[in-house]
C-alpha positions as a printed Julia matrix, in Angstrom:
472×3 Matrix{Float64}:
  -1.8   -26.24    2.9
  -4.14  -27.15    5.76
  -1.26  -26.74    8.2
  -0.31  -23.35    6.76
  -3.93  -22.17    6.91
  -4.1   -23.17   10.57
  -0.87  -21.22   11.17
  -2.45  -18.21    9.45
  -5.5   -18.34   11.72
  -3.33  -18.69   14.8
  -1.4   -15.6    13.7
  -4.65  -13.76   13.01
  -6.01  -14.32   16.52
  -2.73  -13.53   18.28
  -1.72  -10.52   16.17
  -2.51   -7.84   18.75
   0.2    -9.33   21.0
   2.84   -8.35   18.43
   1.47   -5.2    16.83
   3.99   -2.41   17.38
   1.95    0.03   19.46
   4.17    3.05   18.78
   3.22    3.03   15.07
  -0.41    4.06   15.34
  -1.06    5.42   11.85
   0.55    5.62    8.42
   2.42    8.89    8.91
   5.18    7.76   11.19
   8.66    9.11   10.48
  12.25    7.87   10.49
  12.6     9.19   14.05
   9.75    6.88   15.09
  11.45    3.71   13.89
  14.96    4.5    15.19
  14.06    3.42   18.78
  12.66    0.19   17.36
  15.86   -0.45   15.44
  17.85    0.22   18.61
  15.72   -2.39   20.38
  16.57   -4.87   17.63
  20.28   -4.11   18.1
  19.98   -5.15   21.73
  18.24   -8.42   20.9
  20.47  -11.41   20.21
  17.97  -12.75   17.64
  18.76   -9.92   15.22
  21.8    -8.56   13.43
  21.53   -4.86   12.58
  23.83   -3.18   10.08
  23.82    0.39    8.9
  24.0     0.06    5.11
  24.04    3.75    4.19
  22.34    7.1     4.58
  19.64    8.86    2.62
  20.21   12.07    0.66
  19.35   14.08    3.79
  21.57   11.95    6.02
  19.09    9.58    7.65
  20.47    6.14    8.5
  19.18    3.17    6.53
  19.52   -0.15    8.33
  19.38   -3.82    7.43
  17.92   -6.1    10.11
  18.58   -9.83    9.72
  17.46  -12.96   11.56
  18.07  -16.67   11.12
  20.98  -18.72    9.84
  19.41  -20.94    7.23
  20.72  -21.64    3.75
  17.73  -20.09    1.96
  18.07  -16.3     1.79
  15.09  -13.92    1.91
  15.3   -10.16    1.32
  12.43   -7.76    2.06
  12.49   -4.01    1.39
   9.72   -1.54    2.15
   8.73    2.09    1.66
  10.91    2.86   -1.33
   7.98    5.22   -1.9
   7.76    7.48    1.14
   3.96    7.51    1.32
   3.62    3.7     1.23
   4.28    2.65    4.85
   1.91   -0.26    5.55
   4.51   -2.99    5.13
   7.09   -1.05    7.14
   4.76   -1.18   10.14
   4.12   -4.89    9.48
   7.87   -5.56    9.45
   8.2    -4.19   12.98
   5.21   -6.32   14.0
   7.1    -9.33   12.61
  10.25   -8.38   14.52
   8.14   -8.27   17.7
   6.77  -11.7    16.83
  10.24  -13.22   16.45
  11.53  -11.67   19.67
   8.49  -12.51   21.84
   8.18  -15.51   24.1
   5.09  -17.2    22.74
   3.47  -20.47   21.67
   5.03  -20.24   18.19
   8.48  -21.37   19.35
   8.5   -24.48   17.14
   7.48  -22.49   14.09
  10.08  -19.78   14.74
  12.86  -22.32   15.22
  11.85  -24.05   11.98
  11.83  -20.8     9.99
  15.02  -19.31   11.45
  16.99  -22.56   11.08
  16.05  -22.86    7.41
  16.03  -19.21    6.35
  18.2   -16.15    6.64
  15.75  -13.23    6.51
  16.94   -9.66    5.89
  14.62   -6.67    6.29
  15.34   -3.21    4.86
  12.51   -1.07    6.28
  11.85    2.5     5.1
  14.28    2.71    2.19
  13.08    6.28    1.49
  13.08    8.03    4.91
  13.3    11.51    3.34
  10.14   10.86    1.36
   8.49    9.48    4.5
   9.31   12.72    6.31
   7.21   14.64    3.76
   4.81   11.74    3.18
   5.5    11.86   -0.53
   6.17    9.15   -3.09
   9.53   10.33   -4.4
  12.8    11.01   -2.62
  14.16   14.47   -1.86
  15.57   14.76   -5.43
  12.0    14.22   -6.74
  13.18   10.91   -8.25
  11.05    7.78   -8.09
  13.43    5.25   -6.54
  11.69    2.44   -8.39
  12.79    3.99  -11.68
  16.45    4.4   -10.69
  17.87    0.89  -10.85
  19.81    1.63  -14.06
  21.17    5.14  -13.52
  21.66    4.82   -9.75
  21.42    8.59   -9.24
  20.01    8.42   -5.72
  21.88    7.2    -2.62
  18.83    5.13   -1.68
  18.84    3.24   -5.0
  22.56    2.57   -4.61
  21.96    1.17   -1.13
  19.22   -1.15   -2.37
  21.35   -2.44   -5.23
  24.41   -2.93   -2.99
  22.41   -4.86   -0.4
  20.84   -6.99   -3.13
  24.26   -7.79   -4.58
  25.63   -8.72   -1.15
  22.74  -10.99   -0.15
  22.21  -12.92   -3.39
  18.73  -13.75   -2.08
  16.65  -16.66   -3.31
  13.41  -14.73   -2.73
  12.75  -11.0    -2.6
   9.66   -9.18   -1.31
   9.09   -5.75   -2.85
   6.58   -4.16   -0.48
   4.36   -1.26   -1.56
   0.98    0.46   -1.15
  -1.22    1.04   -4.18
  -4.1     3.38   -4.9
  -7.48    2.76   -3.27
  -9.03    3.08   -6.72
  -8.19   -0.5    -7.71
 -10.79   -3.27   -7.6
 -10.05   -6.99   -7.68
 -11.08   -7.61  -11.26
 -14.46   -6.49  -12.54
 -16.06   -6.6    -9.09
 -17.35   -4.28   -6.38
 -14.47   -5.37   -4.13
 -11.46   -3.16   -3.42
  -8.15   -4.85   -4.21
  -6.96   -5.12   -0.61
  -3.79   -6.94   -1.62
  -2.35   -7.25   -5.12
   0.53   -9.44   -6.2
   2.96   -9.59   -9.09
   5.76  -11.89  -10.13
   7.67   -9.27  -12.18
   8.71  -10.15  -15.72
  12.43  -10.24  -16.59
  11.93   -8.94  -20.16
   9.45   -7.4   -22.58
   8.39  -10.88  -23.69
   7.3   -11.64  -20.1
   9.3   -14.86  -20.11
   8.45  -17.33  -17.37
  11.91  -18.3   -16.22
  12.39  -20.91  -13.44
  13.06  -18.02  -11.02
   9.86  -16.2   -12.0
   7.91  -19.45  -11.84
   9.0   -19.89   -8.22
   7.6   -16.43   -7.45
   4.35  -17.33   -9.21
   4.01  -20.54   -7.2
   4.71  -18.76   -3.92
   2.15  -16.08   -4.76
  -0.4   -18.81   -5.53
   0.2   -20.26   -2.07
  -0.07  -16.82   -0.43
  -3.35  -16.1    -2.24
  -4.88  -19.39   -1.1
  -3.99  -18.55    2.48
  -5.21  -14.94    2.31
  -8.49  -16.1     0.78
  -9.28  -17.3     4.3
  -9.45  -13.63    5.38
 -10.08  -11.42    2.34
 -11.74  -13.63   -0.31
 -12.55  -11.75   -3.49
 -10.28   -8.86   -2.5
  -7.01  -10.01   -4.08
  -5.8    -8.73   -7.44
  -2.9    -9.14   -9.81
  -0.77   -6.16  -10.73
   0.08   -5.5   -14.38
   3.07   -7.57  -15.48
   4.22   -5.18  -18.21
   8.01   -5.13  -18.12
   9.53   -1.94  -16.71
  13.29   -1.9   -17.49
  13.98    0.86  -14.91
  12.33   -0.94  -11.98
  14.1    -2.92   -9.26
  11.72   -5.87   -9.14
  11.95   -6.57  -12.86
  15.73   -6.4   -12.81
  16.11   -8.41   -9.61
  14.06  -11.14  -11.31
  16.35  -10.96  -14.33
  19.38  -11.19  -12.04
  18.23  -14.4   -10.37
  15.97  -13.6    -7.38
  12.34  -14.76   -7.29
  10.59  -11.46   -6.55
   7.12  -11.11   -5.04
   5.63   -7.64   -5.4
   3.01   -7.09   -2.7
   0.81   -4.01   -3.03
  -1.5    -3.04   -0.16
  -4.61   -1.35   -1.54
  -7.9    -0.32    0.02
 -10.35   -1.71    2.56
 -13.68   -0.21    3.54
 -13.56    1.84    6.73
  -9.78    1.36    6.99
  -8.13    4.42    5.42
  -5.24    3.99    7.87
  -4.82    0.38    6.63
  -4.48   -1.12   10.09
  -6.44   -4.24    9.16
  -4.37   -4.6     5.99
  -1.2    -4.18    8.04
  -2.37   -7.29    9.93
  -2.91   -9.07    6.6
   0.68   -8.15    5.59
   1.9    -9.68    8.85
   0.08  -12.95    8.13
   1.02  -13.02    4.44
   4.74  -12.62    5.06
   5.05  -15.05    7.99
   3.15  -17.77    6.16
   5.27  -17.12    3.06
   8.37  -17.7     5.19
   6.89  -21.02    6.29
   6.2   -22.02    2.69
   9.74  -21.17    1.6
  11.31  -22.9     4.61
   9.32  -26.07    3.97
   9.4   -25.68    0.16
   5.66  -26.33    0.05
   5.24  -23.62   -2.58
   6.76  -26.08   -5.06
   3.54  -28.1    -4.9
   1.6   -25.13   -6.26
   0.85  -24.87   -9.98
   1.91  -21.69  -11.76
  -1.46  -21.62  -13.55
  -3.16  -20.62  -10.29
  -1.23  -17.35  -10.42
  -2.65  -16.64  -13.88
  -6.2   -17.08  -12.53
  -5.89  -14.16  -10.09
  -8.14  -11.31  -11.33
  -6.32   -8.27  -12.65
  -6.4    -4.92  -10.89
  -9.04   -2.66  -12.4
  -9.49    1.04  -11.56
 -13.16    0.71  -10.65
 -13.3     2.09   -7.1
 -14.25    5.59   -5.97
 -14.39    7.01   -2.47
 -18.04    8.09   -2.69
 -20.77    7.43   -5.24
 -24.12    9.18   -5.03
 -26.5     7.29   -7.29
 -29.68    8.07   -9.23
 -30.08   11.78   -8.52
 -31.9    14.06  -10.92
 -30.31   17.22  -12.26
 -31.71   20.08  -14.28
 -29.92   22.34  -16.73
 -31.93   24.89  -18.66
 -34.99   22.91  -19.8
 -33.27   19.52  -19.61
 -33.77   17.04  -16.78
 -31.57   13.96  -16.52
 -30.55   11.17  -14.15
 -26.93   10.92  -13.01
 -24.56    9.25  -10.62
 -21.84   11.43   -9.07
 -18.47    9.86   -8.26
 -16.18   11.59   -5.77
 -12.56   10.92   -4.84
 -10.58   12.35   -1.93
  -7.01   13.59   -1.99
  -5.06   13.56    1.26
  -3.53   16.99    1.91
  -0.62   17.02    4.33
  -0.79   19.2     7.45
   1.24   19.6    10.66
   4.53   18.7     9.0
   2.97   15.76    7.12
   2.09   14.1    10.44
  -1.61   14.38    9.66
  -3.9    15.19    6.74
  -7.28   16.47    5.72
  -9.3    15.3     2.74
 -10.05   17.42   -0.32
 -12.81   16.11   -2.55
 -13.04   16.31   -6.34
 -15.86   15.14   -8.59
 -14.26   12.26  -10.48
 -17.08   11.48  -12.9
 -20.73   12.16  -13.65
 -23.25   10.02  -15.52
 -23.84    6.26  -15.54
 -21.35    4.93  -13.0
 -22.92    1.48  -12.72
 -19.59   -0.25  -13.49
 -17.91    1.49  -10.53
 -18.17    0.78   -6.83
 -17.8     3.22   -3.96
 -16.22    2.77   -0.58
 -19.35    4.62    0.48
 -22.51    4.66   -1.64
 -25.81    6.51   -1.32
 -28.76    5.58   -3.55
 -30.92    8.71   -3.69
 -33.43    7.71   -6.32
 -36.23   10.27   -6.44
 -34.03   13.12   -5.19
 -32.7    16.1    -7.15
 -29.3    17.77   -6.87
 -28.16   21.34   -7.36
 -24.9    23.2    -6.7
 -24.21   24.62   -3.27
 -24.03   28.4    -2.97
 -21.86   30.84   -1.02
 -23.72   32.94    1.55
 -22.9    36.54    0.61
 -23.19   37.98    4.13
 -19.74   38.5     5.6
 -18.86   36.84    8.89
 -16.02   38.61   10.69
 -15.58   36.79   14.0
 -15.02   33.21   15.13
 -17.82   33.67   17.63
 -20.3    34.43   14.84
 -18.93   31.52   12.86
 -19.48   29.17   15.79
 -23.04   30.37   16.18
 -24.04   29.52   12.61
 -26.67   26.81   12.27
 -25.46   24.35    9.63
 -28.89   22.81    9.1
 -30.47   26.21    8.39
 -27.63   27.13    6.03
 -28.08   23.92    4.06
 -31.85   24.43    3.98
 -31.21   27.76    2.26
 -28.85   26.1    -0.24
 -25.56   27.35    1.22
 -22.48   25.14    1.53
 -19.93   27.98    1.74
 -19.57   30.91    4.15
 -17.82   34.2     3.35
 -15.49   34.71    6.31
 -13.42   37.87    6.37
 -10.59   37.23    8.79
  -6.93   37.93    8.08
  -5.92   35.98   11.19
  -7.53   32.67   10.18
  -4.58   30.36    9.47
  -6.04   26.86    9.39
  -5.56   25.01    6.1
  -8.97   23.35    6.29
 -12.37   23.98    7.87
 -13.41   21.95   10.9
 -16.91   23.24   10.34
 -19.6    21.45    8.37
 -19.36   24.17    5.72
 -16.53   25.57    3.61
 -14.93   28.93    4.38
 -14.31   31.5     1.66
 -11.68   34.01    2.75
 -11.56   35.92   -0.52
 -13.89   37.04   -3.29
 -16.93   34.73   -3.69
 -16.75   35.19   -7.48
 -13.73   32.87   -7.45
 -15.89   29.95   -6.25
 -17.62   28.04   -9.03
 -21.18   27.05   -8.29
 -21.34   24.14  -10.74
 -21.5    20.37  -10.62
 -18.81   19.43  -13.14
 -16.13   16.77  -13.59
 -12.92   17.81  -11.79
 -14.95   20.38   -9.89
 -15.67   20.87   -6.2
 -18.01   18.37   -4.51
 -20.41   20.83   -2.86
 -24.12   20.46   -3.51
 -27.61   20.32   -2.05
 -29.93   17.32   -2.41
 -33.7    17.86   -2.33
 -36.91   15.9    -2.44
 -40.16   17.7    -3.26
 -38.29   21.01   -2.9
 -37.24   20.16    0.64
 -33.49   20.01    1.36
 -32.76   16.67    3.04
 -29.03   16.23    2.4
 -26.01   18.41    1.79
 -22.64   17.38    0.38
 -19.74   19.55    1.53
 -16.25   18.69    0.3
 -17.5    15.21   -0.61
 -19.0    14.47    2.83
 -22.73   13.78    2.91
 -24.75   15.3     5.74
 -28.2    13.94    6.57
 -30.08   16.94    7.92
 -32.05   14.66   10.27
 -28.84   13.6    12.05
 -26.52   16.46   11.21
 -24.97   16.83   14.66
 -23.59   13.29   14.55
 -21.2    14.06   11.69
 -17.94   15.93   12.08
 -17.06   18.72    9.67
 -14.27   18.43    7.1
 -14.65   21.5     4.91
 -12.29   23.42    2.64
 -10.79   26.86    3.1
 -10.8    28.88   -0.13
  -8.2    31.61   -0.17
């Protein structure tokens, strides 16, 4: 284990040498990885085979390296909006093809293992940055019926490889914490069950032992941020069935990390996790691990929110009460799903002491009230640009009535929301599932405003970029 931990740190410090620079965020498309696959075709280290096409005709390729007797199969992005591991796979391909100080390690791994990568199984979903494929079918619920071409490809490749270990690579919601803690579950693992009884077969036990080894290594970098995914048997899922059919499957779910919505740090963690797992399989060191360690990993708990504003006072009629306000963001696709803006919703109100926020603001002694819509119509962009956000917030306004038929943007780059229609359609309430627009006061003086879930400190308002909503 000490040797594998040293390898992990060496990989950590050298990672930037191998990070694929063309994949700069999570919303890359099939067209972005095709040049990278072509590069692999021209490299004698790799064998590249087209194994089929998606429903919309995009090529799906299997990239293999090594000639060892132990067979490893990794597949990523069967959900189109879960791309972190796909990027990490191309980082790993760069690592294997580079001339570097890891030559002994690479020779050891590639002489003992045959590693096959199937990146971006769901390229049509990736094009739209959506979970399901173009038929609106969840590929991970199609192992039995095989109604999608992508599911057929995955099953055919699995049957042909007869892999000893499989890595089912996903992204999970940012809402998960690592157990009952304030820590986001950055990485979560699962050794899928082969039946409803959750039988620990020798194959599943191997996956548990390997996961235990991976967790011990990743604790060097993200201690307290590793969770265990629910092991309830899902008869329609690939991982559960692959386990039943004889492959030790490791489900790896990439979750959340503070100040890393694009998951670039967690992409690096994927890179380290997978390469050190290869080392453990090649050297069979995972066999020294006890399966009980796997059981000690804290379970995923949905205890994270994007923003929590704590200890604010609210008044309704003659009642005054203390509340926390929890806010979550939804990513809304724009520019052909190549980018996004965030739309906030109030997730919960009340005592949220058991939850943790990626961002938290303790405003004890402050009071909160709903933001209002300024009734005066603005009719030109010039007038809109001349509005003083601080003065608007001071008067209690978070929304501006903007009468412009030519305004086409899907979101507001201003610090306030834009209302393009009747203001009566905009609710001025602080309610669960409602809009996160409100004013925060102390001694009747407005000191903060929350617009679409983003908190503005009126003392430093110019330092914060706008991310408002357009109401049509």
